[in-house]
Structures are given as structure tokens and as C-alpha cells.
N, CA, C, O and CB atoms as a CASP TS submission, in Angstrom:
PFRMAT TS
TARGET T0000
AUTHOR 0000-0000-0000
METHOD Language model
MODEL 1
PARENT N/A
ATOM      1  N   MET     1     -39.183  21.975   5.785  1.00  0.00           N
ATOM      2  CA  MET     1     -38.086  22.208   4.870  1.00  0.00           C
ATOM      3  C   MET     1     -36.818  21.526   5.381  1.00  0.00           C
ATOM      4  O   MET     1     -35.931  22.161   5.952  1.00  0.00           O
ATOM      5  CB  MET     1     -37.855  23.711   4.683  1.00  0.00           C
ATOM      6  N   GLY     2     -36.764  20.241   5.159  1.00  0.00           N
ATOM      7  CA  GLY     2     -35.599  19.486   5.589  1.00  0.00           C
ATOM      8  C   GLY     2     -34.499  19.498   4.551  1.00  0.00           C
ATOM      9  O   GLY     2     -34.547  20.234   3.566  1.00  0.00           O
ATOM     10  N   ARG     3     -33.532  18.682   4.794  1.00  0.00           N
ATOM     11  CA  ARG     3     -32.398  18.585   3.867  1.00  0.00           C
ATOM     12  C   ARG     3     -32.810  17.811   2.625  1.00  0.00           C
ATOM     13  O   ARG     3     -33.622  16.888   2.687  1.00  0.00           O
ATOM     14  CB  ARG     3     -31.183  17.906   4.548  1.00  0.00           C
ATOM     15  N   GLU     4     -32.245  18.199   1.518  1.00  0.00           N
ATOM     16  CA  GLU     4     -32.510  17.474   0.279  1.00  0.00           C
ATOM     17  C   GLU     4     -31.482  16.363   0.129  1.00  0.00           C
ATOM     18  O   GLU     4     -30.316  16.520   0.491  1.00  0.00           O
ATOM     19  CB  GLU     4     -32.478  18.427  -0.949  1.00  0.00           C
ATOM     20  N   GLN     5     -31.932  15.250  -0.407  1.00  0.00           N
ATOM     21  CA  GLN     5     -31.023  14.138  -0.639  1.00  0.00           C
ATOM     22  C   GLN     5     -30.850  13.946  -2.143  1.00  0.00           C
ATOM     23  O   GLN     5     -31.797  14.098  -2.915  1.00  0.00           O
ATOM     24  CB  GLN     5     -31.548  12.836   0.032  1.00  0.00           C
ATOM     25  N   LYS     6     -29.637  13.615  -2.539  1.00  0.00           N
ATOM     26  CA  LYS     6     -29.386  13.355  -3.953  1.00  0.00           C
ATOM     27  C   LYS     6     -29.946  11.973  -4.285  1.00  0.00           C
ATOM     28  O   LYS     6     -29.833  11.033  -3.498  1.00  0.00           O
ATOM     29  CB  LYS     6     -27.852  13.446  -4.291  1.00  0.00           C
ATOM     30  N   GLY     7     -30.539  11.875  -5.448  1.00  0.00           N
ATOM     31  CA  GLY     7     -31.152  10.619  -5.856  1.00  0.00           C
ATOM     32  C   GLY     7     -30.163   9.506  -6.111  1.00  0.00           C
ATOM     33  O   GLY     7     -30.330   8.399  -5.600  1.00  0.00           O
ATOM     34  N   GLY     8     -29.131   9.782  -6.895  1.00  0.00           N
ATOM     35  CA  GLY     8     -28.174   8.728  -7.248  1.00  0.00           C
ATOM     36  C   GLY     8     -26.861   8.915  -6.537  1.00  0.00           C
ATOM     37  O   GLY     8     -26.351  10.030  -6.424  1.00  0.00           O
ATOM     38  N   ARG     9     -26.321   7.828  -6.062  1.00  0.00           N
ATOM     39  CA  ARG     9     -25.012   7.899  -5.409  1.00  0.00           C
ATOM     40  C   ARG     9     -23.927   7.696  -6.445  1.00  0.00           C
ATOM     41  O   ARG     9     -24.065   6.876  -7.353  1.00  0.00           O
ATOM     42  CB  ARG     9     -24.889   6.845  -4.277  1.00  0.00           C
ATOM     43  N   GLU    10     -22.856   8.440  -6.307  1.00  0.00           N
ATOM     44  CA  GLU    10     -21.728   8.259  -7.201  1.00  0.00           C
ATOM     45  C   GLU    10     -20.810   7.190  -6.608  1.00  0.00           C
ATOM     46  O   GLU    10     -20.590   7.140  -5.398  1.00  0.00           O
ATOM     47  CB  GLU    10     -20.963   9.601  -7.424  1.00  0.00           C
ATOM     48  N   GLY    11     -20.287   6.349  -7.477  1.00  0.00           N
ATOM     49  CA  GLY    11     -19.375   5.310  -7.026  1.00  0.00           C
ATOM     50  C   GLY    11     -18.057   5.893  -6.600  1.00  0.00           C
ATOM     51  O   GLY    11     -17.755   7.051  -6.885  1.00  0.00           O
ATOM     52  N   LYS    12     -17.270   5.086  -5.913  1.00  0.00           N
ATOM     53  CA  LYS    12     -15.956   5.514  -5.466  1.00  0.00           C
ATOM     54  C   LYS    12     -15.049   5.716  -6.671  1.00  0.00           C
ATOM     55  O   LYS    12     -15.069   4.920  -7.610  1.00  0.00           O
ATOM     56  CB  LYS    12     -15.346   4.490  -4.488  1.00  0.00           C
ATOM     57  N   LYS    13     -14.255   6.782  -6.645  1.00  0.00           N
ATOM     58  CA  LYS    13     -13.346   7.048  -7.756  1.00  0.00           C
ATOM     59  C   LYS    13     -12.217   6.026  -7.745  1.00  0.00           C
ATOM     60  O   LYS    13     -11.740   5.611  -6.688  1.00  0.00           O
ATOM     61  CB  LYS    13     -12.781   8.489  -7.678  1.00  0.00           C
ATOM     62  N   GLU    14     -11.804   5.634  -8.933  1.00  0.00           N
ATOM     63  CA  GLU    14     -10.667   4.729  -9.047  1.00  0.00           C
ATOM     64  C   GLU    14      -9.380   5.514  -8.764  1.00  0.00           C
ATOM     65  O   GLU    14      -9.246   6.669  -9.169  1.00  0.00           O
ATOM     66  CB  GLU    14     -10.619   4.063 -10.464  1.00  0.00           C
ATOM     67  N   ALA    15      -8.461   4.887  -8.081  1.00  0.00           N
ATOM     68  CA  ALA    15      -7.197   5.534  -7.768  1.00  0.00           C
ATOM     69  C   ALA    15      -6.380   5.720  -9.041  1.00  0.00           C
ATOM     70  O   ALA    15      -6.393   4.861  -9.923  1.00  0.00           O
ATOM     71  CB  ALA    15      -6.407   4.714  -6.732  1.00  0.00           C
ATOM     72  N   ALA    16      -5.676   6.833  -9.135  1.00  0.00           N
ATOM     73  CA  ALA    16      -4.842   7.108 -10.307  1.00  0.00           C
ATOM     74  C   ALA    16      -3.679   6.119 -10.359  1.00  0.00           C
ATOM     75  O   ALA    16      -3.295   5.653 -11.431  1.00  0.00           O
ATOM     76  CB  ALA    16      -4.314   8.567 -10.279  1.00  0.00           C
ATOM     77  N   LYS    17      -3.122   5.803  -9.181  1.00  0.00           N
ATOM     78  CA  LYS    17      -2.020   4.852  -9.101  1.00  0.00           C
ATOM     79  C   LYS    17      -2.331   3.839  -8.001  1.00  0.00           C
ATOM     80  O   LYS    17      -2.973   4.161  -7.002  1.00  0.00           O
ATOM     81  CB  LYS    17      -0.663   5.581  -8.827  1.00  0.00           C
ATOM     82  N   SER    18      -1.863   2.612  -8.208  1.00  0.00           N
ATOM     83  CA  SER    18      -2.044   1.592  -7.180  1.00  0.00           C
ATOM     84  C   SER    18      -1.062   1.869  -6.041  1.00  0.00           C
ATOM     85  O   SER    18      -0.075   2.578  -6.233  1.00  0.00           O
ATOM     86  CB  SER    18      -1.835   0.155  -7.767  1.00  0.00           C
ATOM     87  N   PRO    19      -1.325   1.320  -4.876  1.00  0.00           N
ATOM     88  CA  PRO    19      -0.393   1.530  -3.745  1.00  0.00           C
ATOM     89  C   PRO    19       1.049   1.121  -4.083  1.00  0.00           C
ATOM     90  O   PRO    19       2.000   1.769  -3.646  1.00  0.00           O
ATOM     91  CB  PRO    19      -0.872   0.736  -2.520  1.00  0.00           C
ATOM     92  N   LYS    20       1.204   0.042  -4.864  1.00  0.00           N
ATOM     93  CA  LYS    20       2.558  -0.391  -5.244  1.00  0.00           C
ATOM     94  C   LYS    20       3.231   0.652  -6.120  1.00  0.00           C
ATOM     95  O   LYS    20       4.420   0.929  -5.966  1.00  0.00           O
ATOM     96  CB  LYS    20       2.510  -1.744  -5.978  1.00  0.00           C
ATOM     97  N   GLU    21       2.464   1.231  -7.043  1.00  0.00           N
ATOM     98  CA  GLU    21       3.015   2.258  -7.928  1.00  0.00           C
ATOM     99  C   GLU    21       3.408   3.500  -7.131  1.00  0.00           C
ATOM    100  O   GLU    21       4.448   4.105  -7.394  1.00  0.00           O
ATOM    101  CB  GLU    21       1.998   2.629  -9.024  1.00  0.00           C
ATOM    102  N   LYS    22       2.583   3.876  -6.163  1.00  0.00           N
ATOM    103  CA  LYS    22       2.889   5.034  -5.320  1.00  0.00           C
ATOM    104  C   LYS    22       4.178   4.808  -4.548  1.00  0.00           C
ATOM    105  O   LYS    22       5.023   5.698  -4.457  1.00  0.00           O
ATOM    106  CB  LYS    22       1.735   5.319  -4.348  1.00  0.00           C
ATOM    107  N   LYS    23       4.322   3.601  -3.989  1.00  0.00           N
ATOM    108  CA  LYS    23       5.497   3.276  -3.193  1.00  0.00           C
ATOM    109  C   LYS    23       6.757   3.291  -4.055  1.00  0.00           C
ATOM    110  O   LYS    23       7.804   3.777  -3.628  1.00  0.00           O
ATOM    111  CB  LYS    23       5.327   1.909  -2.523  1.00  0.00           C
ATOM    112  N   ALA    24       6.648   2.755  -5.275  1.00  0.00           N
ATOM    113  CA  ALA    24       7.795   2.724  -6.188  1.00  0.00           C
ATOM    114  C   ALA    24       8.206   4.141  -6.587  1.00  0.00           C
ATOM    115  O   ALA    24       9.396   4.450  -6.651  1.00  0.00           O
ATOM    116  CB  ALA    24       7.464   1.892  -7.445  1.00  0.00           C
ATOM    117  N   ALA    25       7.223   5.001  -6.854  1.00  0.00           N
ATOM    118  CA  ALA    25       7.516   6.374  -7.234  1.00  0.00           C
ATOM    119  C   ALA    25       8.190   7.121  -6.085  1.00  0.00           C
ATOM    120  O   ALA    25       9.131   7.887  -6.295  1.00  0.00           O
ATOM    121  CB  ALA    25       6.234   7.095  -7.661  1.00  0.00           C
ATOM    122  N   LYS    26       7.702   6.890  -4.880  1.00  0.00           N
ATOM    123  CA  LYS    26       8.276   7.547  -3.704  1.00  0.00           C
ATOM    124  C   LYS    26       9.718   7.092  -3.484  1.00  0.00           C
ATOM    125  O   LYS    26      10.589   7.905  -3.174  1.00  0.00           O
ATOM    126  CB  LYS    26       7.428   7.251  -2.450  1.00  0.00           C
ATOM    127  N   ALA    27       9.969   5.787  -3.647  1.00  0.00           N
ATOM    128  CA  ALA    27      11.315   5.257  -3.473  1.00  0.00           C
ATOM    129  C   ALA    27      12.259   5.823  -4.525  1.00  0.00           C
ATOM    130  O   ALA    27      13.405   6.157  -4.221  1.00  0.00           O
ATOM    131  CB  ALA    27      11.301   3.729  -3.542  1.00  0.00           C
ATOM    132  N   ALA    28      11.781   5.931  -5.763  1.00  0.00           N
ATOM    133  CA  ALA    28      12.604   6.463  -6.845  1.00  0.00           C
ATOM    134  C   ALA    28      12.953   7.929  -6.587  1.00  0.00           C
ATOM    135  O   ALA    28      14.085   8.359  -6.809  1.00  0.00           O
ATOM    136  CB  ALA    28      11.880   6.315  -8.195  1.00  0.00           C
ATOM    137  N   LYS    29      11.968   8.682  -6.117  1.00  0.00           N
ATOM    138  CA  LYS    29      12.197  10.101  -5.828  1.00  0.00           C
ATOM    139  C   LYS    29      13.201  10.253  -4.691  1.00  0.00           C
ATOM    140  O   LYS    29      14.080  11.114  -4.739  1.00  0.00           O
ATOM    141  CB  LYS    29      10.869  10.807  -5.470  1.00  0.00           C
ATOM    142  N   LYS    30      13.066   9.417  -3.674  1.00  0.00           N
ATOM    143  CA  LYS    30      13.971   9.478  -2.528  1.00  0.00           C
ATOM    144  C   LYS    30      15.396   9.129  -2.958  1.00  0.00           C
ATOM    145  O   LYS    30      16.353   9.769  -2.523  1.00  0.00           O
ATOM    146  CB  LYS    30      13.497   8.524  -1.410  1.00  0.00           C
ATOM    147  N   ALA    31      15.533   8.116  -3.811  1.00  0.00           N
ATOM    148  CA  ALA    31      16.852   7.704  -4.293  1.00  0.00           C
ATOM    149  C   ALA    31      17.473   8.812  -5.137  1.00  0.00           C
ATOM    150  O   ALA    31      18.672   9.072  -5.036  1.00  0.00           O
ATOM    151  CB  ALA    31      16.752   6.396  -5.112  1.00  0.00           C
ATOM    152  N   ALA    32      16.667   9.462  -5.963  1.00  0.00           N
ATOM    153  CA  ALA    32      17.165  10.551  -6.801  1.00  0.00           C
ATOM    154  C   ALA    32      17.669  11.695  -5.929  1.00  0.00           C
ATOM    155  O   ALA    32      18.730  12.257  -6.198  1.00  0.00           O
ATOM    156  CB  ALA    32      16.063  11.050  -7.759  1.00  0.00           C
ATOM    157  N   ASN    33      16.923  12.040  -4.895  1.00  0.00           N
ATOM    158  CA  ASN    33      17.332  13.119  -3.986  1.00  0.00           C
ATOM    159  C   ASN    33      18.623  12.764  -3.255  1.00  0.00           C
ATOM    160  O   ASN    33      19.484  13.620  -3.051  1.00  0.00           O
ATOM    161  CB  ASN    33      16.217  13.414  -2.970  1.00  0.00           C
ATOM    162  N   LYS    34      18.751  11.514  -2.866  1.00  0.00           N
ATOM    163  CA  LYS    34      19.942  11.063  -2.144  1.00  0.00           C
ATOM    164  C   LYS    34      21.166  11.175  -3.045  1.00  0.00           C
ATOM    165  O   LYS    34      22.233  11.596  -2.600  1.00  0.00           O
ATOM    166  CB  LYS    34      19.767   9.607  -1.646  1.00  0.00           C
ATOM    167  N   ASN    35      21.008  10.793  -4.332  1.00  0.00           N
ATOM    168  CA  ASN    35      22.128  10.874  -5.278  1.00  0.00           C
ATOM    169  C   ASN    35      22.569  12.306  -5.490  1.00  0.00           C
ATOM    170  O   ASN    35      23.763  12.576  -5.621  1.00  0.00           O
ATOM    171  CB  ASN    35      21.745  10.251  -6.616  1.00  0.00           C
ATOM    172  N   ILE    36      21.628  13.221  -5.524  1.00  0.00           N
ATOM    173  CA  ILE    36      21.947  14.641  -5.724  1.00  0.00           C
ATOM    174  C   ILE    36      22.742  15.170  -4.525  1.00  0.00           C
ATOM    175  O   ILE    36      23.722  15.897  -4.690  1.00  0.00           O
ATOM    176  CB  ILE    36      20.644  15.478  -5.927  1.00  0.00           C
ATOM    177  N   LEU    37      22.310  14.796  -3.324  1.00  0.00           N
ATOM    178  CA  LEU    37      22.980  15.276  -2.122  1.00  0.00           C
ATOM    179  C   LEU    37      24.396  14.724  -2.012  1.00  0.00           C
ATOM    180  O   LEU    37      25.305  15.434  -1.582  1.00  0.00           O
ATOM    181  CB  LEU    37      22.178  14.898  -0.887  1.00  0.00           C
ATOM    182  N   VAL    38      24.590  13.470  -2.396  1.00  0.00           N
ATOM    183  CA  VAL    38      25.905  12.839  -2.279  1.00  0.00           C
ATOM    184  C   VAL    38      26.880  13.418  -3.294  1.00  0.00           C
ATOM    185  O   VAL    38      28.026  13.715  -2.955  1.00  0.00           O
ATOM    186  CB  VAL    38      25.791  11.324  -2.465  1.00  0.00           C
ATOM    187  N   SER    39      26.432  13.580  -4.538  1.00  0.00           N
ATOM    188  CA  SER    39      27.339  14.052  -5.594  1.00  0.00           C
ATOM    189  C   SER    39      27.550  15.562  -5.571  1.00  0.00           C
ATOM    190  O   SER    39      28.538  16.067  -6.103  1.00  0.00           O
ATOM    191  CB  SER    39      26.804  13.646  -6.947  1.00  0.00           C
ATOM    192  N   GLY    40      26.595  16.291  -4.938  1.00  0.00           N
ATOM    193  CA  GLY    40      26.674  17.748  -4.987  1.00  0.00           C
ATOM    194  C   GLY    40      27.445  18.395  -3.929  1.00  0.00           C
ATOM    195  O   GLY    40      27.555  19.621  -3.907  1.00  0.00           O
TER
END
């Protein structure tokens, strides 16, 4: 009674956002936070 193996392998999931999109979103969020701190 060994381990069972799955017959078909699932492919790698596609990323929701590309690395460039992630970096742009992070930069935008950081800039927004900075503006809030400066004006507040």
C-alpha cells in the first residue's frame, strides 16, 4: 500500500499580474501613502 500518484499534472497557474504591474502598483501605493503623511 504505497502512495497514490495523480495521473495528470496540472500546469503552472498564470500570474494575475506581471512583475512590472506588481511593481507599478506597489510604487503607486507607496506614493499615495507618502502624500497622505505629508499633507496630514
